[in-house]
Every structure is written in structure tokens, then in C-alpha cells.
Biopython code that builds the backbone (N, CA, C, O; Angstrom):
import numpy as np
from Bio.PDB.StructureBuilder import StructureBuilder

atoms = [
    (1, "VAL", "N", (72.691, 69.529, 10.359)),
    (1, "VAL", "CA", (72.449, 69.295, 11.783)),
    (1, "VAL", "C", (72.348, 67.798, 12.026)),
    (1, "VAL", "O", (71.703, 67.073, 11.269)),
    (2, "GLN", "N", (72.991, 67.351, 13.088)),
    (2, "GLN", "CA", (72.960, 65.934, 13.442)),
    (2, "GLN", "C", (72.678, 65.781, 14.928)),
    (2, "GLN", "O", (72.910, 66.690, 15.725)),
    (3, "LEU", "N", (72.164, 64.586, 15.281)),
    (3, "LEU", "CA", (72.023, 64.209, 16.674)),
    (3, "LEU", "C", (73.061, 63.136, 16.964)),
    (3, "LEU", "O", (73.187, 62.154, 16.233)),
    (4, "GLN", "N", (73.799, 63.345, 18.045)),
    (4, "GLN", "CA", (74.863, 62.410, 18.413)),
    (4, "GLN", "C", (74.589, 61.872, 19.804)),
    (4, "GLN", "O", (74.614, 62.612, 20.787)),
    (5, "ALA", "N", (74.328, 60.571, 19.876)),
    (5, "ALA", "CA", (74.076, 59.935, 21.167)),
    (5, "ALA", "C", (75.367, 59.332, 21.697)),
    (5, "ALA", "O", (76.207, 58.857, 20.932)),
    (6, "SER", "N", (75.512, 59.357, 23.005)),
    (6, "SER", "CA", (76.691, 58.796, 23.643)),
    (6, "SER", "C", (76.367, 58.377, 25.070)),
    (6, "SER", "O", (75.314, 58.719, 25.608)),
    (7, "GLY", "N", (77.293, 57.626, 25.678)),
    (7, "GLY", "CA", (77.150, 57.281, 27.089)),
    (7, "GLY", "C", (76.783, 55.842, 27.368)),
    (7, "GLY", "O", (76.706, 55.441, 28.529)),
    (8, "GLY", "N", (76.555, 55.055, 26.334)),
    (8, "GLY", "CA", (76.225, 53.656, 26.553)),
    (8, "GLY", "C", (77.409, 52.872, 27.091)),
    (8, "GLY", "O", (78.534, 53.369, 27.138)),
    (9, "GLY", "N", (77.139, 51.651, 27.491)),
    (9, "GLY", "CA", (78.196, 50.808, 28.002)),
    (9, "GLY", "C", (77.663, 49.576, 28.691)),
    (9, "GLY", "O", (76.487, 49.233, 28.572)),
    (10, "LEU", "N", (78.548, 48.916, 29.414)),
    (10, "LEU", "CA", (78.211, 47.703, 30.162)),
    (10, "LEU", "C", (78.112, 48.048, 31.641)),
    (10, "LEU", "O", (79.011, 48.671, 32.206)),
    (11, "VAL", "N", (77.024, 47.642, 32.254)),
    (11, "VAL", "CA", (76.825, 47.932, 33.674)),
    (11, "VAL", "C", (76.146, 46.732, 34.335)),
    (11, "VAL", "O", (75.394, 46.000, 33.690)),
    (12, "GLN", "N", (76.412, 46.545, 35.598)),
    (12, "GLN", "CA", (75.753, 45.464, 36.330)),
    (12, "GLN", "C", (74.333, 45.855, 36.701)),
    (12, "GLN", "O", (74.006, 47.036, 36.818)),
    (13, "ALA", "N", (73.510, 44.859, 36.881)),
    (13, "ALA", "CA", (72.140, 45.101, 37.319)),
    (13, "ALA", "C", (72.140, 45.919, 38.606)),
    (13, "ALA", "O", (72.928, 45.673, 39.519)),
    (14, "GLY", "N", (71.250, 46.885, 38.655)),
    (14, "GLY", "CA", (71.189, 47.785, 39.800)),
    (14, "GLY", "C", (72.014, 49.038, 39.635)),
    (14, "GLY", "O", (71.906, 49.970, 40.432)),
    (15, "GLY", "N", (72.833, 49.065, 38.611)),
    (15, "GLY", "CA", (73.691, 50.208, 38.368)),
    (15, "GLY", "C", (73.001, 51.316, 37.606)),
    (15, "GLY", "O", (71.801, 51.259, 37.337)),
    (16, "SER", "N", (73.786, 52.328, 37.260)),
    (16, "SER", "CA", (73.261, 53.511, 36.581)),
    (16, "SER", "C", (74.122, 53.878, 35.375)),
    (16, "SER", "O", (75.317, 53.585, 35.325)),
    (17, "LEU", "N", (73.497, 54.512, 34.430)),
    (17, "LEU", "CA", (74.174, 55.102, 33.275)),
    (17, "LEU", "C", (73.450, 56.385, 32.915)),
    (17, "LEU", "O", (72.257, 56.537, 33.181)),
    (18, "ARG", "N", (74.182, 57.305, 32.311)),
    (18, "ARG", "CA", (73.555, 58.508, 31.775)),
    (18, "ARG", "C", (73.922, 58.625, 30.303)),
    (18, "ARG", "O", (75.096, 58.677, 29.936)),
    (19, "LEU", "N", (72.898, 58.665, 29.481)),
    (19, "LEU", "CA", (73.071, 58.857, 28.051)),
    (19, "LEU", "C", (72.890, 60.327, 27.722)),
    (19, "LEU", "O", (72.131, 61.043, 28.376)),
    (20, "SER", "N", (73.606, 60.761, 26.694)),
    (20, "SER", "CA", (73.472, 62.120, 26.211)),
    (20, "SER", "C", (73.146, 62.095, 24.729)),
    (20, "SER", "O", (73.545, 61.182, 24.006)),
    (21, "CYS", "N", (72.425, 63.097, 24.292)),
    (21, "CYS", "CA", (72.109, 63.248, 22.872)),
    (21, "CYS", "C", (72.261, 64.724, 22.548)),
    (21, "CYS", "O", (71.476, 65.556, 23.003)),
    (22, "ALA", "N", (73.270, 65.038, 21.763)),
    (22, "ALA", "CA", (73.583, 66.430, 21.459)),
    (22, "ALA", "C", (73.310, 66.742, 19.999)),
    (22, "ALA", "O", (73.652, 65.962, 19.110)),
    (23, "ALA", "N", (72.701, 67.873, 19.767)),
    (23, "ALA", "CA", (72.485, 68.360, 18.412)),
    (23, "ALA", "C", (73.675, 69.219, 18.018)),
    (23, "ALA", "O", (74.055, 70.143, 18.737)),
    (24, "SER", "N", (74.254, 68.904, 16.873)),
    (24, "SER", "CA", (75.410, 69.668, 16.408)),
    (24, "SER", "C", (75.078, 70.352, 15.094)),
    (24, "SER", "O", (74.158, 69.949, 14.383)),
    (25, "GLY", "N", (75.825, 71.374, 14.787)),
    (25, "GLY", "CA", (75.550, 72.131, 13.582)),
    (25, "GLY", "C", (74.834, 73.423, 13.920)),
    (25, "GLY", "O", (74.860, 73.879, 15.063)),
    (26, "SER", "N", (74.196, 74.009, 12.920)),
    (26, "SER", "CA", (73.499, 75.283, 13.101)),
    (26, "SER", "C", (72.087, 75.017, 13.603)),
    (26, "SER", "O", (71.163, 74.792, 12.821)),
    (27, "VAL", "N", (71.942, 75.049, 14.908)),
    (27, "VAL", "CA", (70.662, 74.763, 15.542)),
    (27, "VAL", "C", (69.948, 76.073, 15.833)),
    (27, "VAL", "O", (70.451, 76.911, 16.581)),
    (28, "PHE", "N", (68.772, 76.245, 15.238)),
    (28, "PHE", "CA", (67.985, 77.451, 15.454)),
    (28, "PHE", "C", (66.823, 77.204, 16.393)),
    (28, "PHE", "O", (66.387, 78.100, 17.116)),
    (29, "SER", "N", (66.326, 75.969, 16.373)),
    (29, "SER", "CA", (65.205, 75.653, 17.249)),
    (29, "SER", "C", (65.188, 74.159, 17.539)),
    (29, "SER", "O", (65.512, 73.333, 16.686)),
    (30, "THR", "N", (64.800, 73.840, 18.767)),
    (30, "THR", "CA", (64.610, 72.433, 19.144)),
    (30, "THR", "C", (63.253, 72.315, 19.804)),
    (30, "THR", "O", (62.865, 73.170, 20.600)),
    (31, "ASN", "N", (62.546, 71.281, 19.481)),
    (31, "ASN", "CA", (61.237, 71.048, 20.055)),
    (31, "ASN", "C", (61.245, 69.753, 20.857)),
    (31, "ASN", "O", (62.185, 69.484, 21.606)),
    (32, "ASP", "N", (60.209, 68.963, 20.699)),
    (32, "ASP", "CA", (60.139, 67.722, 21.456)),
    (32, "ASP", "C", (61.303, 66.804, 21.086)),
    (32, "ASP", "O", (61.715, 66.711, 19.930)),
    (33, "MET", "N", (61.814, 66.132, 22.116)),
    (33, "MET", "CA", (62.853, 65.134, 21.891)),
    (33, "MET", "C", (62.497, 63.880, 22.666)),
    (33, "MET", "O", (61.722, 63.922, 23.622)),
    (34, "GLY", "N", (63.073, 62.763, 22.241)),
    (34, "GLY", "CA", (62.715, 61.516, 22.891)),
    (34, "GLY", "C", (63.821, 60.489, 22.863)),
    (34, "GLY", "O", (64.815, 60.624, 22.149)),
    (35, "TRP", "N", (63.623, 59.476, 23.647)),
    (35, "TRP", "CA", (64.519, 58.322, 23.675)),
    (35, "TRP", "C", (63.722, 57.065, 23.356)),
    (35, "TRP", "O", (62.607, 56.874, 23.843)),
    (36, "TYR", "N", (64.312, 56.219, 22.535)),
    (36, "TYR", "CA", (63.741, 54.936, 22.170)),
    (36, "TYR", "C", (64.796, 53.875, 22.431)),
    (36, "TYR", "O", (65.974, 54.180, 22.621)),
    (37, "ARG", "N", (64.358, 52.640, 22.437)),
    (37, "ARG", "CA", (65.315, 51.553, 22.533)),
    (37, "ARG", "C", (64.843, 50.356, 21.723)),
    (37, "ARG", "O", (63.648, 50.165, 21.493)),
    (38, "GLN", "N", (65.794, 49.574, 21.305)),
    (38, "GLN", "CA", (65.472, 48.377, 20.531)),
    (38, "GLN", "C", (66.357, 47.241, 20.993)),
    (38, "GLN", "O", (67.573, 47.255, 20.800)),
    (39, "ALA", "N", (65.728, 46.261, 21.603)),
    (39, "ALA", "CA", (66.448, 45.066, 22.028)),
    (39, "ALA", "C", (66.580, 44.118, 20.850)),
    (39, "ALA", "O", (65.811, 44.187, 19.891)),
    (40, "LEU", "N", (67.541, 43.249, 20.930)),
    (40, "LEU", "CA", (67.806, 42.302, 19.843)),
    (40, "LEU", "C", (66.569, 41.468, 19.565)),
    (40, "LEU", "O", (66.028, 40.832, 20.469)),
    (41, "GLY", "N", (66.125, 41.470, 18.329)),
    (41, "GLY", "CA", (64.975, 40.673, 17.939)),
    (41, "GLY", "C", (63.628, 41.270, 18.275)),
    (41, "GLY", "O", (62.594, 40.636, 18.066)),
    (42, "LYS", "N", (63.631, 42.488, 18.796)),
    (42, "LYS", "CA", (62.378, 43.135, 19.177)),
    (42, "LYS", "C", (62.200, 44.453, 18.418)),
    (42, "LYS", "O", (63.141, 44.984, 17.827)),
    (43, "GLN", "N", (60.980, 44.957, 18.453)),
    (43, "GLN", "CA", (60.705, 46.225, 17.806)),
    (43, "GLN", "C", (61.209, 47.381, 18.659)),
    (43, "GLN", "O", (61.354, 47.268, 19.876)),
    (44, "ARG", "N", (61.469, 48.487, 17.989)),
    (44, "ARG", "CA", (61.867, 49.693, 18.707)),
    (44, "ARG", "C", (60.702, 50.184, 19.553)),
    (44, "ARG", "O", (59.561, 50.214, 19.092)),
    (45, "GLU", "N", (60.993, 50.567, 20.790)),
    (45, "GLU", "CA", (59.936, 51.044, 21.676)),
    (45, "GLU", "C", (60.316, 52.384, 22.273)),
    (45, "GLU", "O", (61.491, 52.715, 22.435)),
    (46, "LEU", "N", (59.285, 53.138, 22.594)),
    (46, "LEU", "CA", (59.490, 54.452, 23.189)),
    (46, "LEU", "C", (59.889, 54.304, 24.649)),
    (46, "LEU", "O", (59.265, 53.551, 25.397)),
    (47, "VAL", "N", (60.921, 55.018, 25.048)),
    (47, "VAL", "CA", (61.326, 55.057, 26.453)),
    (47, "VAL", "C", (60.688, 56.267, 27.128)),
    (47, "VAL", "O", (60.119, 56.157, 28.215)),
    (48, "GLY", "N", (60.787, 57.408, 26.481)),
    (48, "GLY", "CA", (60.202, 58.611, 27.041)),
    (48, "GLY", "C", (60.438, 59.814, 26.156)),
    (48, "GLY", "O", (61.236, 59.768, 25.220)),
    (49, "THR", "N", (59.733, 60.895, 26.463)),
    (49, "THR", "CA", (59.842, 62.115, 25.686)),
    (49, "THR", "C", (59.947, 63.322, 26.607)),
    (49, "THR", "O", (59.585, 63.273, 27.783)),
    (50, "ILE", "N", (60.450, 64.395, 26.037)),
    (50, "ILE", "CA", (60.514, 65.659, 26.765)),
    (50, "ILE", "C", (60.172, 66.775, 25.794)),
    (50, "ILE", "O", (60.699, 66.828, 24.683)),
    (51, "THR", "N", (59.283, 67.670, 26.221)),
    (51, "THR", "CA", (58.913, 68.794, 25.384)),
    (51, "THR", "C", (59.953, 69.901, 25.502)),
    (51, "THR", "O", (60.854, 69.839, 26.338)),
    (52, "ALA", "N", (59.814, 70.905, 24.659)),
    (52, "ALA", "CA", (60.723, 72.047, 24.720)),
    (52, "ALA", "C", (60.657, 72.730, 26.082)),
    (52, "ALA", "O", (61.645, 73.295, 26.549)),
    (53, "GLY", "N", (59.508, 72.675, 26.702)),
    (53, "GLY", "CA", (59.338, 73.294, 28.002)),
    (53, "GLY", "C", (59.759, 72.430, 29.177)),
    (53, "GLY", "O", (59.750, 72.881, 30.323)),
    (54, "GLY", "N", (60.133, 71.169, 28.888)),
    (54, "GLY", "CA", (60.628, 70.305, 29.947)),
    (54, "GLY", "C", (59.639, 69.302, 30.503)),
    (54, "GLY", "O", (59.971, 68.583, 31.445)),
    (55, "SER", "N", (58.446, 69.228, 29.961)),
    (55, "SER", "CA", (57.484, 68.221, 30.399)),
    (55, "SER", "C", (57.891, 66.856, 29.876)),
    (55, "SER", "O", (58.300, 66.708, 28.725)),
    (56, "THR", "N", (57.771, 65.863, 30.743)),
    (56, "THR", "CA", (58.238, 64.526, 30.377)),
    (56, "THR", "C", (57.131, 63.486, 30.461)),
    (56, "THR", "O", (56.169, 63.632, 31.215)),
    (57, "LYS", "N", (57.291, 62.445, 29.679)),
    (57, "LYS", "CA", (56.433, 61.262, 29.738)),
    (57, "LYS", "C", (57.346, 60.050, 29.629)),
    (57, "LYS", "O", (58.397, 60.098, 28.991)),
    (58, "TYR", "N", (56.919, 58.954, 30.270)),
    (58, "TYR", "CA", (57.743, 57.749, 30.290)),
    (58, "TYR", "C", (56.911, 56.506, 30.005)),
    (58, "TYR", "O", (55.711, 56.454, 30.276)),
    (59, "ALA", "N", (57.586, 55.514, 29.452)),
    (59, "ALA", "CA", (56.965, 54.203, 29.330)),
    (59, "ALA", "C", (56.809, 53.609, 30.728)),
    (59, "ALA", "O", (57.600, 53.891, 31.628)),
    (60, "ASP", "N", (55.786, 52.790, 30.893)),
    (60, "ASP", "CA", (55.531, 52.186, 32.206)),
    (60, "ASP", "C", (56.743, 51.384, 32.696)),
    (60, "ASP", "O", (57.018, 51.328, 33.895)),
    (61, "SER", "N", (57.449, 50.777, 31.769)),
    (61, "SER", "CA", (58.546, 49.893, 32.135)),
    (61, "SER", "C", (59.745, 50.632, 32.742)),
    (61, "SER", "O", (60.591, 50.012, 33.387)),
    (62, "VAL", "N", (59.820, 51.950, 32.539)),
    (62, "VAL", "CA", (60.971, 52.699, 33.041)),
    (62, "VAL", "C", (60.589, 53.797, 34.022)),
    (62, "VAL", "O", (61.457, 54.398, 34.655)),
    (63, "ARG", "N", (59.298, 54.059, 34.150)),
    (63, "ARG", "CA", (58.858, 55.157, 35.019)),
    (63, "ARG", "C", (59.346, 54.924, 36.444)),
    (63, "ARG", "O", (59.197, 53.830, 36.987)),
    (64, "GLY", "N", (59.918, 55.937, 37.034)),
    (64, "GLY", "CA", (60.448, 55.835, 38.389)),
    (64, "GLY", "C", (61.911, 55.433, 38.435)),
    (64, "GLY", "O", (62.560, 55.571, 39.472)),
    (65, "ARG", "N", (62.432, 54.938, 37.331)),
    (65, "ARG", "CA", (63.848, 54.547, 37.277)),
    (65, "ARG", "C", (64.645, 55.441, 36.321)),
    (65, "ARG", "O", (65.817, 55.729, 36.561)),
    (66, "PHE", "N", (64.001, 55.871, 35.244)),
    (66, "PHE", "CA", (64.676, 56.682, 34.237)),
    (66, "PHE", "C", (64.169, 58.124, 34.321)),
    (66, "PHE", "O", (63.007, 58.373, 34.642)),
    (67, "THR", "N", (65.065, 59.062, 34.026)),
    (67, "THR", "CA", (64.708, 60.476, 34.022)),
    (67, "THR", "C", (65.281, 61.142, 32.785)),
    (67, "THR", "O", (66.472, 61.026, 32.496)),
    (68, "ILE", "N", (64.421, 61.840, 32.059)),
    (68, "ILE", "CA", (64.850, 62.593, 30.886)),
    (68, "ILE", "C", (64.929, 64.064, 31.267)),
    (68, "ILE", "O", (64.031, 64.598, 31.918)),
    (69, "SER", "N", (66.005, 64.706, 30.859)),
    (69, "SER", "CA", (66.160, 66.135, 31.082)),
    (69, "SER", "C", (66.820, 66.746, 29.847)),
    (69, "SER", "O", (67.296, 66.032, 28.964)),
    (70, "ARG", "N", (66.839, 68.056, 29.802)),
    (70, "ARG", "CA", (67.457, 68.721, 28.658)),
    (70, "ARG", "C", (68.129, 69.999, 29.094)),
    (70, "ARG", "O", (67.724, 70.651, 30.056)),
    (71, "ASP", "N", (69.174, 70.339, 28.352)),
    (71, "ASP", "CA", (69.872, 71.606, 28.539)),
    (71, "ASP", "C", (69.764, 72.333, 27.206)),
    (71, "ASP", "O", (70.525, 72.056, 26.279)),
    (72, "ASN", "N", (68.828, 73.256, 27.112)),
    (72, "ASN", "CA", (68.568, 73.931, 25.841)),
    (72, "ASN", "C", (69.761, 74.782, 25.398)),
    (72, "ASN", "O", (69.974, 74.976, 24.202)),
    (73, "ALA", "N", (70.517, 75.277, 26.335)),
    (73, "ALA", "CA", (71.688, 76.083, 25.979)),
    (73, "ALA", "C", (72.746, 75.242, 25.270)),
    (73, "ALA", "O", (73.513, 75.747, 24.450)),
    (74, "LYS", "N", (72.773, 73.953, 25.598)),
    (74, "LYS", "CA", (73.742, 73.042, 24.993)),
    (74, "LYS", "C", (73.120, 72.178, 23.901)),
    (74, "LYS", "O", (73.787, 71.336, 23.301)),
    (75, "ASN", "N", (71.815, 72.405, 23.652)),
    (75, "ASN", "CA", (71.106, 71.584, 22.653)),
    (75, "ASN", "C", (71.304, 70.107, 22.917)),
    (75, "ASN", "O", (71.578, 69.331, 22.002)),
    (76, "THR", "N", (71.163, 69.726, 24.166)),
    (76, "THR", "CA", (71.432, 68.360, 24.588)),
    (76, "THR", "C", (70.295, 67.834, 25.454)),
    (76, "THR", "O", (69.755, 68.555, 26.294)),
    (77, "VAL", "N", (69.944, 66.597, 25.244)),
    (77, "VAL", "CA", (68.964, 65.909, 26.073)),
    (77, "VAL", "C", (69.659, 64.725, 26.735)),
    (77, "VAL", "O", (70.542, 64.102, 26.145)),
    (78, "TYR", "N", (69.255, 64.425, 27.952)),
    (78, "TYR", "CA", (69.894, 63.378, 28.741)),
    (78, "TYR", "C", (68.885, 62.302, 29.131)),
    (78, "TYR", "O", (67.688, 62.562, 29.254)),
    (79, "LEU", "N", (69.393, 61.102, 29.319)),
    (79, "LEU", "CA", (68.588, 60.011, 29.856)),
    (79, "LEU", "C", (69.364, 59.414, 31.016)),
    (79, "LEU", "O", (70.344, 58.695, 30.819)),
    (80, "GLN", "N", (68.920, 59.718, 32.216)),
    (80, "GLN", "CA", (69.523, 59.146, 33.418)),
    (80, "GLN", "C", (68.806, 57.837, 33.729)),
    (80, "GLN", "O", (67.593, 57.819, 33.937)),
    (81, "MET", "N", (69.551, 56.763, 33.757)),
    (81, "MET", "CA", (68.980, 55.437, 33.970)),
    (81, "MET", "C", (69.520, 54.868, 35.280)),
    (81, "MET", "O", (70.723, 54.650, 35.424)),
    (82, "ASN", "N", (68.628, 54.634, 36.218)),
    (82, "ASN", "CA", (68.987, 54.071, 37.516)),
    (82, "ASN", "C", (68.326, 52.712, 37.694)),
    (82, "ASN", "O", (67.392, 52.360, 36.973)),
    (83, "SER", "N", (68.817, 51.966, 38.654)),
    (83, "SER", "CA", (68.254, 50.646, 38.962)),
    (83, "SER", "C", (68.098, 49.814, 37.697)),
    (83, "SER", "O", (67.041, 49.230, 37.455)),
    (84, "LEU", "N", (69.121, 49.766, 36.918)),
    (84, "LEU", "CA", (69.058, 49.073, 35.631)),
    (84, "LEU", "C", (68.860, 47.576, 35.804)),
    (84, "LEU", "O", (69.357, 46.957, 36.744)),
    (85, "LYS", "N", (68.116, 47.025, 34.862)),
    (85, "LYS", "CA", (67.801, 45.598, 34.856)),
    (85, "LYS", "C", (68.327, 44.978, 33.554)),
    (85, "LYS", "O", (68.532, 45.685, 32.568)),
    (86, "PRO", "N", (68.540, 43.673, 33.556)),
    (86, "PRO", "CA", (68.957, 43.024, 32.307)),
    (86, "PRO", "C", (67.984, 43.281, 31.156)),
    (86, "PRO", "O", (68.399, 43.343, 29.999)),
    (87, "ASP", "N", (66.696, 43.432, 31.462)),
    (87, "ASP", "CA", (65.699, 43.707, 30.424)),
    (87, "ASP", "C", (65.872, 45.078, 29.798)),
    (87, "ASP", "O", (65.259, 45.363, 28.770)),
    (88, "ASP", "N", (66.690, 45.933, 30.390)),
    (88, "ASP", "CA", (66.954, 47.246, 29.808)),
    (88, "ASP", "C", (68.023, 47.178, 28.730)),
    (88, "ASP", "O", (68.290, 48.176, 28.060)),
    (89, "THR", "N", (68.629, 46.034, 28.558)),
    (89, "THR", "CA", (69.648, 45.869, 27.526)),
    (89, "THR", "C", (69.054, 46.118, 26.141)),
    (89, "THR", "O", (68.070, 45.489, 25.753)),
    (90, "ALA", "N", (69.660, 47.033, 25.410)),
    (90, "ALA", "CA", (69.139, 47.425, 24.101)),
    (90, "ALA", "C", (70.070, 48.465, 23.488)),
    (90, "ALA", "O", (70.978, 48.982, 24.139)),
    (91, "VAL", "N", (69.817, 48.750, 22.227)),
    (91, "VAL", "CA", (70.424, 49.926, 21.599)),
    (91, "VAL", "C", (69.459, 51.084, 21.834)),
    (91, "VAL", "O", (68.271, 50.992, 21.526)),
    (92, "TYR", "N", (69.976, 52.145, 22.371)),
    (92, "TYR", "CA", (69.168, 53.316, 22.702)),
    (92, "TYR", "C", (69.377, 54.403, 21.640)),
    (92, "TYR", "O", (70.504, 54.713, 21.253)),
    (93, "TYR", "N", (68.262, 54.966, 21.188)),
    (93, "TYR", "CA", (68.281, 56.005, 20.153)),
    (93, "TYR", "C", (67.594, 57.255, 20.689)),
    (93, "TYR", "O", (66.650, 57.179, 21.477)),
    (94, "CYS", "N", (68.085, 58.398, 20.247)),
    (94, "CYS", "CA", (67.376, 59.631, 20.537)),
    (94, "CYS", "C", (66.785, 60.168, 19.234)),
    (94, "CYS", "O", (67.280, 59.886, 18.143)),
    (95, "ASP", "N", (65.743, 60.927, 19.375)),
    (95, "ASP", "CA", (65.176, 61.617, 18.229)),
    (95, "ASP", "C", (64.726, 62.991, 18.673)),
    (95, "ASP", "O", (64.568, 63.259, 19.864)),
    (96, "GLY", "N", (64.523, 63.856, 17.695)),
    (96, "GLY", "CA", (64.072, 65.187, 18.034)),
    (96, "GLY", "C", (63.722, 65.989, 16.808)),
    (96, "GLY", "O", (64.123, 65.674, 15.688)),
    (97, "VAL", "N", (62.961, 67.035, 17.054)),
    (97, "VAL", "CA", (62.629, 67.977, 15.985)),
    (97, "VAL", "C", (63.585, 69.150, 16.122)),
    (97, "VAL", "O", (63.478, 69.956, 17.046)),
    (98, "ILE", "N", (64.513, 69.228, 15.193)),
    (98, "ILE", "CA", (65.555, 70.246, 15.191)),
    (98, "ILE", "C", (65.387, 71.086, 13.941)),
    (98, "ILE", "O", (65.361, 70.560, 12.828)),
    (99, "ASN", "N", (65.273, 72.379, 14.124)),
    (99, "ASN", "CA", (65.042, 73.278, 12.969)),
    (99, "ASN", "C", (63.843, 72.797, 12.152)),
    (99, "ASN", "O", (63.831, 72.874, 10.924)),
    (100, "ARG", "N", (62.824, 72.292, 12.879)),
    (100, "ARG", "CA", (61.571, 71.829, 12.283)),
    (100, "ARG", "C", (61.764, 70.563, 11.456)),
    (100, "ARG", "O", (60.885, 70.203, 10.672)),
    (101, "ILE", "N", (62.887, 69.889, 11.613)),
    (101, "ILE", "CA", (63.133, 68.638, 10.901)),
    (101, "ILE", "C", (63.254, 67.525, 11.927)),
    (101, "ILE", "O", (63.948, 67.676, 12.932)),
    (102, "HIS", "N", (62.579, 66.405, 11.677)),
    (102, "HIS", "CA", (62.662, 65.276, 12.581)),
    (102, "HIS", "C", (63.950, 64.505, 12.292)),
    (102, "HIS", "O", (64.173, 64.046, 11.172)),
    (103, "LEU", "N", (64.782, 64.371, 13.304)),
    (103, "LEU", "CA", (66.058, 63.692, 13.160)),
    (103, "LEU", "C", (66.174, 62.527, 14.136)),
    (103, "LEU", "O", (65.573, 62.525, 15.210)),
    (104, "TRP", "N", (66.961, 61.543, 13.730)),
    (104, "TRP", "CA", (67.314, 60.426, 14.615)),
    (104, "TRP", "C", (68.820, 60.476, 14.863)),
    (104, "TRP", "O", (69.603, 60.803, 13.971)),
    (105, "GLY", "N", (69.197, 60.152, 16.067)),
    (105, "GLY", "CA", (70.611, 59.978, 16.365)),
    (105, "GLY", "C", (71.017, 58.537, 16.107)),
    (105, "GLY", "O", (70.160, 57.664, 15.967)),
    (106, "GLN", "N", (72.299, 58.287, 16.043)),
    (106, "GLN", "CA", (72.746, 56.908, 15.914)),
    (106, "GLN", "C", (72.560, 56.232, 17.269)),
    (106, "GLN", "O", (72.500, 56.923, 18.286)),
    (107, "GLY", "N", (72.472, 54.975, 17.315)),
    (107, "GLY", "CA", (72.211, 54.267, 18.562)),
    (107, "GLY", "C", (73.453, 54.138, 19.432)),
    (107, "GLY", "O", (74.587, 54.220, 18.960)),
    (108, "THR", "N", (73.200, 53.937, 20.708)),
    (108, "THR", "CA", (74.291, 53.641, 21.639)),
    (108, "THR", "C", (73.883, 52.411, 22.447)),
    (108, "THR", "O", (72.772, 52.343, 22.973)),
    (109, "GLN", "N", (74.776, 51.460, 22.536)),
    (109, "GLN", "CA", (74.461, 50.167, 23.159)),
    (109, "GLN", "C", (74.529, 50.262, 24.672)),
    (109, "GLN", "O", (75.493, 50.774, 25.240)),
    (110, "VAL", "N", (73.490, 49.760, 25.306)),
    (110, "VAL", "CA", (73.466, 49.615, 26.759)),
    (110, "VAL", "C", (73.299, 48.138, 27.063)),
    (110, "VAL", "O", (72.346, 47.510, 26.601)),
    (111, "THR", "N", (74.208, 47.586, 27.827)),
    (111, "THR", "CA", (74.155, 46.186, 28.204)),
    (111, "THR", "C", (74.177, 46.078, 29.721)),
    (111, "THR", "O", (75.089, 46.582, 30.376)),
    (112, "VAL", "N", (73.168, 45.417, 30.271)),
    (112, "VAL", "CA", (73.056, 45.255, 31.716)),
    (112, "VAL", "C", (73.252, 43.782, 32.040)),
    (112, "VAL", "O", (72.478, 42.932, 31.602)),
    (113, "SER", "N", (74.279, 43.492, 32.800)),
    (113, "SER", "CA", (74.572, 42.113, 33.162)),
    (113, "SER", "C", (73.908, 41.750, 34.483)),
    (113, "SER", "O", (73.752, 42.583, 35.377)),
    (114, "SER", "N", (73.525, 40.490, 34.578)),
    (114, "SER", "CA", (72.841, 40.036, 35.805)),
    (114, "SER", "C", (73.837, 39.555, 36.845)),
    (114, "SER", "O", (73.440, 39.139, 37.933)),
]
sb = StructureBuilder()
sb.init_structure("model")
sb.init_model(0)
sb.init_chain("A")
sb.init_seg("    ")
for serial, (resi, resn, name, xyz) in enumerate(atoms, 1):
    if name == "N":
        sb.init_residue(resn, " ", resi, " ")
    sb.init_atom(name, np.array(xyz, "f"), 0.0, 1.0, " ", f" {name:<3s}", serial, name[0])
structure = sb.get_structure()
């Protein structure tokens, strides 16, 4: 089982992007999933999480601009990012507990130009 993140790219400040993170392989159960980001030269930080039931939490820096959702039928979690700022530039990673195993997806680059 793997997590595959996609949807990154270059966007102007004020724009939007939607990231996806899909679990592939033989998925029997998915639990909490989350999004993290790591800017160049900085530590990885939590963006937000979503429980299996759909409850979400967000970092203060993104609350009100970013939305995490999930489609359990597709084993996919999404990160909708609106009103993007240059400070949101980072490699974005997803993680999740899949089949009771904690997995990380590969990163996807998000670059916000001013």
C-alpha cells in the first residue's frame, strides 16, 4: 500500500490549488490522515488533519483558507488551498494510517509567486 500525493504546481498569490493524496493497493482500513508541509530550510509543520469520520483540525496559519476533505470510497484525502500566499510555498506531504500502518506520501511542490 502506498500514498500518492499530486496536484502541486505554480500559482500566483491569491490563487487556489487542490492537492490529492490517494492510497493505492489493497486498502482494508483508513484512519486519521493529514497534510504537512516543509519550506526550504525549515522544519516540517502540520497543516491539518482529518479523522476517519471527517472531523478536521488546522494550523492557525491556514485556518479559514485551507480545507481538508476525504472520499473514503476512493481512499483519497484532499487539501483545497485558497487565498494562497508566498509563505505557503513548500513541499506538501500527506500521511495516514492505512491498514493500521502509518504511511507517508511523497511530497508535491507548491510554489506561490508574489
